[in-house]
C-alpha positions as CSV (number, residue, x, y, z in Angstrom):
1,M,-3.8,-22.9,-29.1
2,A,-6.9,-21.5,-27.5
3,Y,-5.1,-21.4,-24.1
4,M,-2.2,-19.4,-25.6
5,K,-4.7,-17.0,-27.3
6,E,-6.4,-16.4,-24.0
7,L,-3.1,-15.9,-22.2
8,M,-2.0,-13.3,-24.8
9,N,-5.3,-11.5,-24.4
10,R,-4.8,-11.4,-20.7
11,I,-1.3,-10.0,-21.2
12,M,-2.6,-7.4,-23.6
13,S,-5.3,-6.3,-21.3
14,N,-3.0,-6.0,-18.3
15,L,0.1,-4.7,-20.1
16,N,0.1,-1.4,-18.3
17,V,0.0,-3.2,-15.0
18,F,3.0,-5.3,-16.0
19,L,4.9,-2.1,-17.0
20,I,4.4,-0.6,-13.6
21,I,5.4,-3.8,-11.7
22,A,8.5,-4.2,-13.9
23,I,9.7,-0.7,-13.0
24,L,9.2,-1.5,-9.4
25,F,11.2,-4.7,-9.6
26,V,14.2,-3.1,-11.3
27,L,14.0,0.1,-9.1
28,P,17.1,-0.9,-7.0
29,A,19.2,-0.8,-10.2
30,L,17.8,2.6,-11.1
31,I,18.2,4.2,-7.6
32,S,21.9,4.6,-6.8
33,S,21.3,5.6,-3.2
34,P,20.6,2.8,-0.6
35,Y,19.1,5.5,1.6
36,W,16.3,6.4,-0.9
37,L,15.7,2.7,-1.6
38,S,15.1,2.2,2.2
39,V,12.8,5.3,2.1
40,F,10.8,3.7,-0.7
41,S,10.6,0.4,1.3
42,I,9.2,2.3,4.3
43,A,6.8,4.2,2.0
44,L,5.5,0.8,0.7
45,I,4.9,-0.4,4.3
46,W,2.8,2.7,5.0
47,A,1.1,2.2,1.6
48,I,-0.1,-1.2,2.8
49,F,-1.4,0.5,6.0
50,A,-3.2,3.1,3.8
51,I,-4.8,0.4,1.8
52,S,-6.1,-1.2,5.0
53,Y,-7.6,2.2,6.0
54,D,-9.2,2.7,2.6
55,V,-11.1,-0.6,3.1
56,I,-13.0,0.6,6.2
57,F,-13.1,4.4,5.4
58,G,-13.2,4.6,1.6
59,Q,-15.2,1.4,1.0
60,A,-17.4,0.7,4.0
61,G,-17.7,4.3,5.3
62,I,-16.5,3.4,8.8
63,F,-14.9,6.2,10.8
64,N,-12.0,4.8,12.8
65,F,-9.6,7.1,14.7
66,G,-7.9,4.2,16.4
67,H,-6.7,2.2,13.4
68,T,-3.2,2.3,14.7
69,A,-4.2,-0.2,17.4
70,S,-4.3,-3.1,14.9
71,F,-1.0,-1.8,13.3
72,G,0.7,-1.5,16.7
73,A,-0.5,-4.8,18.2
74,A,0.7,-6.7,15.1
75,A,4.0,-4.9,15.2
76,F,4.5,-5.9,18.9
77,I,3.6,-9.6,18.3
78,A,5.5,-10.0,15.0
79,G,8.5,-8.1,16.4
80,Y,8.6,-10.2,19.5
81,L,8.3,-13.5,17.6
82,T,11.0,-12.5,15.1
83,H,13.3,-11.3,18.0
84,T,13.0,-14.7,19.8
85,G,13.9,-16.6,16.6
86,F,10.6,-17.6,15.0
87,P,10.6,-17.7,11.2
88,F,9.4,-14.5,9.6
89,I,6.5,-16.2,7.9
90,L,5.1,-17.4,11.2
91,A,5.6,-14.0,12.8
92,L,3.8,-12.4,9.8
93,I,0.9,-14.8,10.1
94,A,0.7,-14.1,13.8
95,G,0.8,-10.3,13.1
96,V,-2.1,-10.7,10.5
97,I,-4.2,-12.6,13.0
98,T,-3.5,-10.1,15.8
99,G,-4.3,-7.2,13.6
100,A,-7.6,-8.7,12.4
101,A,-8.6,-9.7,16.0
102,V,-7.9,-6.2,17.4
103,S,-9.8,-4.6,14.6
104,V,-12.8,-6.9,15.1
105,A,-12.7,-6.3,18.9
106,M,-12.9,-2.6,18.2
107,G,-15.8,-3.2,15.9
108,L,-17.9,-5.1,18.5
109,P,-19.5,-2.0,20.0
110,A,-20.5,-0.8,16.5
111,R,-24.0,-2.3,16.8
112,R,-24.8,0.3,19.5
113,V,-22.4,3.2,18.7
114,K,-22.1,4.7,15.2
115,G,-20.7,7.6,13.4
116,V,-18.4,10.1,15.1
117,Y,-19.2,8.5,18.5
118,Y,-17.8,5.2,17.3
119,A,-14.7,7.0,15.9
120,I,-14.1,8.6,19.3
121,L,-14.5,5.2,20.9
122,T,-11.9,3.6,18.7
123,L,-9.5,6.5,19.5
124,A,-10.0,5.8,23.2
125,F,-9.4,2.1,22.6
126,A,-6.0,2.8,20.9
127,E,-5.0,5.3,23.6
128,A,-5.9,2.8,26.3
129,L,-3.5,0.3,24.7
130,R,-0.8,2.9,24.5
131,L,-1.3,4.1,28.1
132,S,-1.4,0.5,29.4
133,I,2.0,-0.3,27.9
134,E,3.4,3.0,29.3
135,N,2.0,2.3,32.8
136,L,3.3,-1.3,32.6
137,S,6.7,0.0,31.7
138,R,6.7,2.3,34.8
139,Y,5.5,-0.6,37.0
140,I,8.3,-3.0,35.9
141,G,10.9,-0.2,35.9
142,T,12.0,-0.6,32.3
143,S,10.9,0.5,28.8
144,I,8.9,-2.1,26.9
145,S,10.6,-1.9,23.5
146,I,11.3,-4.5,20.8
147,S,14.0,-4.4,18.2
148,A,13.3,-7.2,15.9
149,G,15.7,-6.4,13.1
150,Y,15.5,-7.6,9.5
151,P,14.2,-11.1,8.9
152,P,16.8,-13.7,7.9
153,I,15.4,-13.9,4.3
154,V,16.9,-10.5,3.5
155,W,20.4,-12.0,3.8
156,S,19.6,-14.7,1.2
157,R,21.2,-14.5,-2.2
158,E,18.6,-17.0,-3.4
159,F,15.9,-14.6,-2.6
160,Y,17.8,-11.9,-4.5
161,Y,18.1,-14.0,-7.6
162,F,14.5,-15.1,-7.3
163,N,13.4,-11.5,-7.7
164,I,15.7,-10.9,-10.6
165,T,14.0,-14.0,-12.2
166,I,10.7,-12.3,-11.7
167,A,12.0,-9.1,-13.3
168,F,13.3,-11.1,-16.3
169,L,9.9,-12.9,-16.7
170,L,8.2,-9.5,-16.7
171,F,10.6,-8.4,-19.4
172,V,9.6,-11.4,-21.5
173,V,5.9,-10.9,-20.9
174,M,6.1,-7.2,-21.8
175,L,8.1,-8.0,-25.0
176,L,5.6,-10.6,-26.1
177,G,2.7,-8.2,-25.4
178,L,4.4,-5.4,-27.3
179,I,5.0,-7.6,-30.3
180,V,1.3,-8.7,-30.3
181,R,0.2,-5.1,-29.9
182,I,2.3,-3.9,-32.9
183,K,1.0,-6.8,-35.1
184,S,-2.6,-6.0,-34.2
185,L,-2.3,-2.4,-35.3
186,N,-4.0,-1.5,-38.6
187,R,-4.4,2.3,-38.5
188,I,-2.1,3.9,-36.0
189,S,-3.4,6.7,-33.7
190,I,-1.5,9.0,-31.5
191,G,-2.6,6.9,-28.5
192,D,-1.2,3.7,-30.2
193,L,2.0,5.5,-30.9
194,L,2.4,6.7,-27.4
195,S,1.5,3.3,-26.0
196,V,4.1,1.6,-28.1
197,L,6.7,4.2,-27.3
198,V,6.2,4.0,-23.5
199,S,6.1,0.2,-23.6
200,T,9.4,0.2,-25.5
201,I,11.1,2.6,-23.1
202,V,9.9,0.5,-20.1
203,I,11.1,-2.7,-21.7
204,V,14.5,-1.3,-22.4
205,I,14.7,0.1,-18.8
206,T,13.7,-3.3,-17.4
207,L,16.4,-5.1,-19.5
208,Y,19.0,-2.6,-18.3
209,G,17.8,-3.1,-14.7
210,V,18.0,-6.9,-14.9
211,I,21.6,-6.8,-16.4
212,N,22.6,-4.3,-13.7
213,L,21.2,-6.4,-11.0
214,L,23.0,-9.5,-12.4
215,S,26.3,-7.6,-12.3
216,G,26.6,-8.6,-8.6
217,R,27.4,-5.3,-7.1
218,F,24.2,-5.4,-5.0
219,I,25.0,-8.6,-3.2
220,Y,27.9,-7.5,-1.0
221,G,27.8,-6.0,2.4
222,F,24.7,-4.4,3.7
223,R,23.4,-3.5,0.3
224,I,21.9,-6.9,-0.2
225,I,19.9,-6.4,3.0
226,T,18.5,-3.1,1.7
227,V,17.6,-4.5,-1.8
228,N,16.1,-7.8,-0.4
229,F,14.0,-6.0,2.2
230,Y,12.7,-3.7,-0.5
231,Y,11.8,-6.8,-2.5
232,L,10.1,-8.4,0.5
233,T,8.1,-5.3,1.1
234,L,7.2,-5.0,-2.6
235,I,5.9,-8.6,-2.8
236,L,3.8,-8.1,0.3
237,F,2.5,-4.8,-1.0
238,L,1.5,-6.3,-4.4
239,F,-0.1,-9.2,-2.7
240,S,-2.1,-6.9,-0.4
241,Y,-3.2,-4.6,-3.2
242,Y,-4.2,-7.5,-5.4
243,L,-6.1,-9.3,-2.6
244,T,-7.9,-6.1,-1.6
245,K,-8.9,-5.3,-5.1
246,R,-10.4,-8.8,-5.6
247,I,-12.4,-8.4,-2.4
248,I,-13.6,-4.9,-3.3
249,Y,-14.9,-6.1,-6.6
250,S,-16.5,-9.1,-5.1
251,P,-20.2,-9.2,-3.8
252,V,-18.9,-8.4,-0.3
253,G,-17.3,-5.2,-1.6
254,S,-20.5,-4.2,-3.3
255,V,-22.3,-4.5,0.1
256,W,-19.6,-2.4,1.7
257,R,-20.2,0.4,-0.8
258,A,-23.9,0.1,-0.3
259,I,-23.5,0.5,3.4
260,R,-21.3,3.5,2.8
261,E,-23.8,5.2,0.6
262,N,-27.1,4.3,2.4
263,P,-26.9,1.9,5.3
264,T,-30.7,2.0,6.0
265,R,-31.6,0.9,2.4
266,T,-28.9,-1.8,2.6
267,E,-30.4,-3.2,5.8
268,V,-33.9,-3.1,4.2
269,L,-32.6,-5.2,1.4
270,G,-31.8,-7.9,3.9
271,Y,-28.1,-7.4,4.6
272,D,-26.8,-7.4,8.1
273,I,-24.7,-4.2,8.0
274,Y,-23.2,-5.0,11.4
275,I,-21.8,-8.4,10.2
276,Y,-20.5,-6.9,7.0
277,S,-18.9,-4.0,8.9
278,L,-17.1,-6.6,11.0
279,Y,-15.9,-8.3,7.7
280,A,-14.5,-4.9,6.6
281,L,-12.8,-4.4,9.9
282,A,-11.3,-7.9,9.8
283,V,-9.9,-7.5,6.3
284,S,-8.6,-4.0,7.2
285,G,-7.0,-5.3,10.4
286,A,-5.3,-8.1,8.6
287,L,-3.8,-5.7,6.1
288,A,-2.7,-3.4,9.0
289,G,-1.2,-6.5,10.5
290,I,1.0,-7.1,7.4
291,A,2.1,-3.4,7.6
292,G,2.8,-3.7,11.3
293,S,4.8,-6.9,10.9
294,L,7.0,-5.2,8.3
295,F,7.2,-2.0,10.4
296,A,8.7,-4.0,13.3
297,S,11.7,-4.8,11.1
298,V,12.7,-1.2,10.4
299,T,12.2,0.6,13.8
300,I,12.2,0.0,17.5
301,I,8.6,-0.9,18.5
302,N,7.3,0.8,21.7
303,S,4.1,2.5,22.8
304,D,4.9,5.7,20.9
305,T,6.0,4.3,17.6
306,A,3.3,1.6,17.5
307,F,0.2,3.2,19.0
308,S,0.7,6.9,18.2
309,A,-2.4,8.7,17.1
310,M,-0.3,10.4,14.5
311,N,-0.2,7.0,12.6
312,T,-3.9,7.1,12.1
313,I,-3.8,10.7,11.1
314,I,-1.2,10.0,8.5
315,V,-3.1,7.2,6.9
316,L,-6.4,9.3,7.0
317,L,-4.6,12.2,5.3
318,S,-3.2,9.9,2.6
319,V,-6.5,8.3,1.8
320,I,-8.3,11.7,1.6
321,L,-5.3,13.2,-0.4
322,G,-5.3,10.4,-3.0
323,G,-9.1,9.8,-3.1
324,A,-11.1,7.8,-0.6
325,G,-12.6,4.6,-2.1
326,T,-10.3,4.5,-5.1
327,L,-7.7,2.2,-3.5
328,I,-4.8,3.3,-5.8
329,G,-5.5,6.8,-4.6
330,S,-4.6,5.8,-1.0
331,V,-1.3,4.4,-2.3
332,I,-0.4,7.5,-4.3
333,G,-1.4,9.8,-1.4
334,M,0.8,7.8,1.1
335,L,3.8,7.7,-1.3
336,I,3.5,11.5,-1.7
337,I,3.3,12.1,2.1
338,Q,6.2,9.7,2.9
339,I,8.5,11.0,0.2
340,L,7.8,14.6,1.2
341,R,8.4,13.8,4.8
342,Y,11.9,12.4,4.1
343,L,12.7,15.1,1.5
344,L,11.8,17.8,4.0
345,A,13.6,16.0,6.8
346,S,16.8,16.0,4.8
347,A,16.7,19.8,4.4
348,P,18.1,21.4,7.6
349,L,16.0,24.5,7.3
350,L,12.8,22.7,6.7
351,S,13.1,19.6,8.9
352,H,11.4,21.1,12.0
353,A,8.5,22.4,10.0
354,S,8.0,19.3,7.8
355,M,4.6,18.4,9.0
356,A,3.4,22.0,8.8
357,I,4.5,22.2,5.2
358,I,2.8,18.9,4.4
359,G,-0.3,20.3,6.1
360,I,-0.2,23.4,3.9
361,I,0.3,21.2,0.7
362,Y,-2.6,19.0,1.9
363,I,-4.9,22.0,2.2
364,I,-4.0,23.3,-1.2
365,V,-4.5,19.9,-2.8
366,V,-7.9,19.3,-1.1
367,L,-9.1,22.7,-2.3
368,V,-8.0,22.0,-5.9
369,F,-9.0,18.3,-5.9
370,P,-12.1,18.1,-3.6
371,Y,-12.3,14.3,-4.1
372,G,-8.6,13.7,-3.8
373,I,-6.1,13.4,-6.7
374,V,-7.4,10.2,-8.2
375,G,-11.0,10.7,-7.0
376,T,-11.2,14.0,-8.8
377,W,-9.8,12.5,-11.9
378,Y,-12.4,9.8,-11.9
379,F,-15.5,11.8,-10.9
380,K,-14.9,15.4,-11.9
381,A,-12.5,15.4,-14.9
382,I,-14.9,13.7,-17.3
383,R,-14.7,16.4,-19.9
384,L,-10.9,16.5,-19.7
385,R,-10.7,12.8,-20.1
386,R,-12.9,12.9,-23.1
387,K,-10.7,15.6,-24.7
388,I,-7.6,13.6,-24.0
389,M,-9.2,10.4,-25.5
390,K,-10.3,12.4,-28.6
391,I,-6.8,13.7,-29.1
392,L,-5.3,10.2,-28.6
393,S,-7.7,8.7,-31.1
394,I,-6.6,10.9,-33.9
395,R,-5.2,8.7,-36.7
396,I,-1.8,9.5,-38.1
397,K,-1.7,6.7,-40.6
């Protein structure tokens, strides 16, 4: 009985999280276009990459302009292994190890070189990798490119129904949580009413999505590939986000933030900031390895796509746009950038100026939200949050 009570308390305290995850799991049933579902899958891959950058930049305060080296090296290794017939899980593990190893290798000079000088050094490291592959291509007389294709799991109907089962379980959990929340209400406030209303809407949408997914129209032809790859990306994204959040709120994460705020004081307290910086780089590189391994499935991997400096610029912009150090802000910032890129690319008149338009939007957002979208909400909108909470706490019964 005590176990069930504790379980319900956990469900109640994380009900909003379950609502968001449920919407993500039934998204294929809500998006009629396979193209936009593919776009969202790619956006989630880049969101994992943004999370990895937020670990070193937003948490540990490490400037790294060559972060694409971990991403690209993992993409090459995982893509090659998948292309030669290795199981995707082994290719993914190899990509994670490669990403962590490359990131730590870039961090070894950090004991002697710091700040902007270290950032320039990492940029040179990534460019050296890119130029080495290009020069090797010229030497052997052919382009070094890898087309791994989708992993075999995305063809599996069992994997499709496994994800539908997860969506149904989320529906059951949310329904139980909503029932408990309604029973626990004594005097209803505006916030309680909105919470119950939103929860009810999401539960109905989730049930509709599960029924729609069970109809079978998604498991024929190439649509099952699109849906299953989305689910594969979603599961790895949720795993990456959860793991990163646990690390950030651990004692190691506290040391990272201390290094970011005042490295001298942190060192005086007895912490080896060099070792902890390498920890941050290893975790960041491993996450970049997950993103790179997935990226190898959706594009041709070569020196330009894997090691382009633009990759680092995009994740840097997304972290700043959403709010450095907030974690969820980096995800929101990357989703905004990626969806805008594809929206602008689909408009003939705007496709050639897509990055310029994104740059202008970025400047406007940074001027309005100096700490990023989520960061400004956390650190500067205290009065607004208090007013909203005051309104939501008004009793209507």
